[in-house]
FILOTOR-895187 format. One record per residue: chain; x, y, z of N, C-alpha, C in turn; residue number from 0. Coordinates in nm, 4 decimals. Layout:
BEGIN
+-------+----------+----------+----------+----------+----------+----------+----------+----------+----------+-----+
: chain :   n_east :  n_north :     n_up :  ca_east : ca_north :    ca_up :   c_east :  c_north :     c_up :   n :
+-------+----------+----------+----------+----------+----------+----------+----------+----------+----------+-----+
:     A :        X :        Y :        Z :        X :        Y :        Z :        X :        Y :        Z : NUM :
...
+-------+----------+----------+----------+----------+----------+----------+----------+----------+----------+-----+
***
This chain:
BEGIN
+-------+----------+----------+----------+----------+----------+----------+----------+----------+----------+-----+
: chain :   n_east :  n_north :     n_up :  ca_east : ca_north :    ca_up :   c_east :  c_north :     c_up :   n :
+-------+----------+----------+----------+----------+----------+----------+----------+----------+----------+-----+
:     A :  18.7532 :  10.9321 :  10.4661 :  18.6496 :  10.9762 :  10.3530 :  18.6871 :  11.1157 :  10.3413 :   0 :
:     A :  18.6513 :  11.1647 :  10.2446 :  18.6683 :  11.3167 :  10.2225 :  18.5083 :  11.3832 :  10.2896 :   1 :
:     A :  18.5361 :  11.5180 :  10.3508 :  18.3892 :  11.5935 :  10.3585 :  18.3284 :  11.6436 :  10.2216 :   2 :
:     A :  18.1936 :  11.5978 :  10.2917 :  18.1165 :  11.6498 :  10.1725 :  18.0899 :  11.8088 :  10.1488 :   3 :
:     A :  18.1054 :  11.8547 :  10.0205 :  18.1179 :  12.0114 :   9.9864 :  17.9993 :  12.0615 :   9.9928 :   4 :
:     A :  17.9775 :  12.1832 :  10.0811 :  17.8958 :  12.2562 :  10.0836 :  17.7829 :  12.3272 :   9.9344 :   5 :
:     A :  17.9010 :  12.3583 :   9.9038 :  17.8832 :  12.4273 :   9.7288 :  17.7825 :  12.3276 :   9.6700 :   6 :
:     A :  17.8430 :  12.2192 :   9.7135 :  17.8137 :  12.1137 :   9.6135 :  17.6702 :  12.0750 :   9.6581 :   7 :
:     A :  17.5920 :  12.0427 :   9.7764 :  17.5094 :  12.0127 :   9.8178 :  17.3683 :  12.1215 :   9.7983 :   8 :
:     A :  17.4307 :  12.2308 :   9.8039 :  17.3555 :  12.3673 :   9.7395 :  17.3417 :  12.3634 :   9.6142 :   9 :
:     A :  17.4019 :  12.3238 :   9.5006 :  17.3797 :  12.3572 :   9.3575 :  17.2744 :  12.2048 :   9.3450 :  10 :
:     A :  17.3054 :  12.1392 :   9.3886 :  17.2305 :  11.9687 :   9.4119 :  17.0832 :  11.9858 :   9.4251 :  11 :
:     A :  17.0793 :  12.1084 :   9.5214 :  16.9031 :  12.1329 :   9.6047 :  16.8468 :  12.2518 :   9.4875 :  12 :
:     A :  16.9269 :  12.2952 :   9.4101 :  16.8702 :  12.4485 :   9.2891 :  16.8268 :  12.3169 :   9.1808 :  13 :
:     A :  16.9092 :  12.2180 :   9.1626 :  16.8682 :  12.1365 :   9.0437 :  16.7691 :  12.0719 :   9.0796 :  14 :
:     A :  16.7386 :  11.9917 :   9.2047 :  16.6643 :  11.9373 :   9.2568 :  16.5190 :  12.0068 :   9.2594 :  15 :
:     A :  16.4875 :  12.1280 :   9.2944 :  16.4116 :  12.2298 :   9.2776 :  16.3797 :  12.2903 :   9.1509 :  16 :
:     A :  16.4175 :  12.1975 :   9.0559 :  16.4098 :  12.2653 :   8.9301 :  16.4347 :  12.3576 :   8.8778 :  17 :
:     A :  16.5392 :  12.4800 :   8.8973 :  16.6156 :  12.6013 :   8.8836 :  16.7250 :  12.5377 :   8.8194 :  18 :
:     A :  16.7391 :  12.4882 :   8.7384 :  16.8942 :  12.4400 :   8.6289 :  16.9352 :  12.5603 :   8.5882 :  19 :
:     A :  16.8679 :  12.6732 :   8.5690 :  16.9333 :  12.8258 :   8.5124 :  16.9991 :  12.8568 :   8.6421 :  20 :
:     A :  16.9812 :  12.8499 :   8.7258 :  17.0654 :  12.8993 :   8.8742 :  17.1743 :  12.8239 :   8.9025 :  21 :
:     A :  17.1634 :  12.6991 :   8.8897 :  17.2622 :  12.5771 :   8.8937 :  17.3603 :  12.6064 :   8.7959 :  22 :
:     A :  17.3385 :  12.6283 :   8.6705 :  17.4338 :  12.6631 :   8.5608 :  17.5048 :  12.7426 :   8.6164 :  23 :
:     A :  17.4444 :  12.8855 :   8.6441 :  17.5217 :  12.9934 :   8.6687 :  17.6142 :  12.9529 :   8.7856 :  24 :
:     A :  17.6109 :  12.8981 :   8.8760 :  17.6763 :  12.8510 :   9.0080 :  17.7903 :  12.7531 :   8.9363 :  25 :
:     A :  17.7618 :  12.6561 :   8.8265 :  17.8825 :  12.5937 :   8.8144 :  17.9945 :  12.6793 :   8.7331 :  26 :
:     A :  17.9339 :  12.7530 :   8.6367 :  18.0228 :  12.8623 :   8.5941 :  18.1284 :  12.9001 :   8.6808 :  27 :
:     A :  18.0775 :  12.9195 :   8.7814 :  18.1649 :  12.9844 :   8.8989 :  18.2181 :  12.8707 :   8.9914 :  28 :
:     A :  18.2324 :  12.8014 :   8.9830 :  18.2660 :  12.6645 :   9.0888 :  18.3839 :  12.7127 :   9.0901 :  29 :
:     A :  18.4406 :  12.6780 :   9.2250 :  18.5324 :  12.7156 :   9.3805 :  18.6193 :  12.6053 :   9.2868 :  30 :
:     A :  18.6204 :  12.4514 :   9.3090 :  18.7434 :  12.3780 :   9.2346 :  18.7058 :  12.2490 :   9.1723 :  31 :
:     A :  18.7749 :  12.1589 :   9.1066 :  18.7611 :  12.0805 :   9.0643 :  18.6511 :  11.9399 :   9.1394 :  32 :
:     A :  18.7163 :  11.9726 :   9.2497 :  18.6655 :  11.8517 :   9.3358 :  18.5405 :  11.8835 :   9.3618 :  33 :
:     A :  18.4995 :  12.0150 :   9.3768 :  18.3348 :  12.0420 :   9.4301 :  18.2516 :  11.9926 :   9.3209 :  34 :
:     A :  18.2882 :  12.0186 :   9.1835 :  18.2209 :  11.9737 :   9.0698 :  18.2400 :  11.8120 :   9.0462 :  35 :
:     A :  18.3160 :  11.7559 :   9.1057 :  18.3164 :  11.6081 :   9.0975 :  18.2255 :  11.5560 :   9.2006 :  36 :
:     A :  18.2298 :  11.5966 :   9.2946 :  18.1436 :  11.5734 :   9.4162 :  17.9925 :  11.6187 :   9.3794 :  37 :
:     A :  17.9911 :  11.7353 :   9.2885 :  17.8110 :  11.7436 :   9.2406 :  17.7520 :  11.6646 :   9.1610 :  38 :
:     A :  17.8563 :  11.6165 :   9.0561 :  17.8492 :  11.4805 :   8.9762 :  17.8022 :  11.3558 :   9.0465 :  39 :
:     A :  17.8728 :  11.3586 :   9.1750 :  17.8310 :  11.2027 :   9.2205 :  17.6713 :  11.2419 :   9.2877 :  40 :
:     A :  17.6728 :  11.3533 :   9.3393 :  17.5273 :  11.3584 :   9.4123 :  17.4318 :  11.3481 :   9.2865 :  41 :
:     A :  17.4633 :  11.4051 :   9.2042 :  17.3341 :  11.4140 :   9.0787 :  17.3444 :  11.2710 :   9.0115 :  42 :
:     A :  17.4361 :  11.2226 :   9.0192 :  17.4624 :  11.0621 :   8.9752 :  17.3672 :  10.9913 :   9.0247 :  43 :
:     A :  17.3794 :  10.9977 :   9.1734 :  17.2965 :  10.9117 :   9.2543 :  17.1607 :  10.9476 :   9.2458 :  44 :
:     A :  17.1064 :  11.0537 :   9.2112 :  16.9864 :  11.0888 :   9.2046 :  16.8893 :  11.0637 :   9.0686 :  45 :
:     A :  16.9913 :  11.0282 :   8.9569 :  16.9729 :  11.0119 :   8.8186 :  16.9408 :  11.1589 :   8.7441 :  46 :
:     A :  16.9772 :  11.2311 :   8.7906 :  16.9623 :  11.3990 :   8.7666 :  17.0292 :  11.3928 :   8.6600 :  47 :
:     A :  17.1518 :  11.3832 :   8.5970 :  17.2582 :  11.3833 :   8.5208 :  17.1463 :  11.3804 :   8.4048 :  48 :
:     A :  17.0659 :  11.2105 :   8.3997 :  17.0153 :  11.1939 :   8.2743 :  16.9019 :  11.3088 :   8.2456 :  49 :
:     A :  16.8237 :  11.3607 :   8.3307 :  16.7095 :  11.4375 :   8.3452 :  16.7661 :  11.5693 :   8.2743 :  50 :
:     A :  16.9141 :  11.6162 :   8.3299 :  16.9444 :  11.7566 :   8.3030 :  17.0236 :  11.7200 :   8.2076 :  51 :
:     A :  17.0503 :  11.7092 :   8.0665 :  17.1480 :  11.7167 :   8.0228 :  17.2595 :  11.8356 :   7.9671 :  52 :
:     A :  17.2205 :  11.9629 :   8.0083 :  17.2793 :  12.0590 :   8.0291 :  17.3421 :  12.0839 :   8.1501 :  53 :
:     A :  17.3131 :  12.0372 :   8.2121 :  17.3781 :  12.0232 :   8.3688 :  17.4842 :  11.9501 :   8.3353 :  54 :
:     A :  17.4548 :  11.8255 :   8.2682 :  17.5801 :  11.7482 :   8.3000 :  17.6959 :  11.7874 :   8.1636 :  55 :
:     A :  17.6345 :  11.8581 :   8.0832 :  17.7153 :  11.8930 :   7.9775 :  17.8480 :  12.0110 :   8.0729 :  56 :
:     A :  17.7640 :  12.1216 :   8.1365 :  17.8194 :  12.2211 :   8.1665 :  17.9433 :  12.1718 :   8.2658 :  57 :
:     A :  17.8860 :  12.0734 :   8.3736 :  17.9720 :  12.0320 :   8.4660 :  18.0793 :  11.9380 :   8.3773 :  58 :
:     A :  18.0595 :  11.8973 :   8.3151 :  18.2108 :  11.8032 :   8.2306 :  18.3083 :  11.9034 :   8.1384 :  59 :
:     A :  18.2150 :  12.0186 :   8.1310 :  18.2995 :  12.1547 :   8.0435 :  18.3866 :  12.2280 :   8.1543 :  60 :
:     A :  18.3131 :  12.2548 :   8.2760 :  18.3685 :  12.2962 :   8.3624 :  18.5076 :  12.2528 :   8.4305 :  61 :
:     A :  18.4998 :  12.1104 :   8.4811 :  18.5836 :  12.0056 :   8.4856 :  18.7009 :  12.0253 :   8.4213 :  62 :
:     A :  18.6742 :  12.0106 :   8.2903 :  18.7870 :  12.0014 :   8.1647 :  18.8672 :  12.1387 :   8.1763 :  63 :
:     A :  18.7918 :  12.2770 :   8.1828 :  18.8246 :  12.4330 :   8.2218 :  18.9393 :  12.4023 :   8.3228 :  64 :
:     A :  18.8874 :  12.3692 :   8.4385 :  18.9437 :  12.3823 :   8.5741 :  19.0683 :  12.2920 :   8.5771 :  65 :
:     A :  19.0901 :  12.1960 :   8.4882 :  19.2104 :  12.0840 :   8.5094 :  19.3100 :  12.1188 :   8.3896 :  66 :
:     A :  19.2481 :  12.1898 :   8.3276 :  19.3425 :  12.2257 :   8.1995 :  19.4484 :  12.3162 :   8.2841 :  67 :
:     A :  19.5959 :  12.3586 :   8.2637 :  19.6911 :  12.4356 :   8.3004 :  19.6634 :  12.5897 :   8.2321 :  68 :
:     A :  19.6816 :  12.6457 :   8.3305 :  19.6538 :  12.7942 :   8.2700 :  19.7664 :  12.8585 :   8.1711 :  69 :
:     A :  19.7220 :  12.9089 :   8.0908 :  19.7960 :  12.9991 :   8.0283 :  19.8834 :  13.0843 :   8.1024 :  70 :
:     A :  20.0163 :  13.1124 :   8.0831 :  20.0977 :  13.2317 :   8.1325 :  20.1433 :  13.3625 :   8.0464 :  71 :
:     A :  20.1015 :  13.4528 :   8.0355 :  20.1527 :  13.5850 :   7.9689 :  20.2413 :  13.6518 :   8.0717 :  72 :
:     A :  20.3789 :  13.6505 :   7.9718 :  20.4737 :  13.7403 :   8.0395 :  20.4350 :  13.8671 :   8.0143 :  73 :
:     A :  20.5150 :  13.9430 :   8.1455 :  20.4591 :  14.0666 :   8.1793 :  20.5370 :  14.1872 :   8.0550 :  74 :
+-------+----------+----------+----------+----------+----------+----------+----------+----------+----------+-----+
***
């Protein structure tokens, strides 16, 4: 089993502490898709995705953005 991300637990703690604006800022600069998926699992366990629909949407949007192939500009 994979090790739990420190980033995901810290952002989950922000959300549990009712500081969703700080959590949204962290979600926008998330390191990897895997970290975001772990965050969603943590929030789903505590039913926090239902309570904070803006966090739910932000994590889904960021997963899609990080999963998409990057556009390459020729020099």
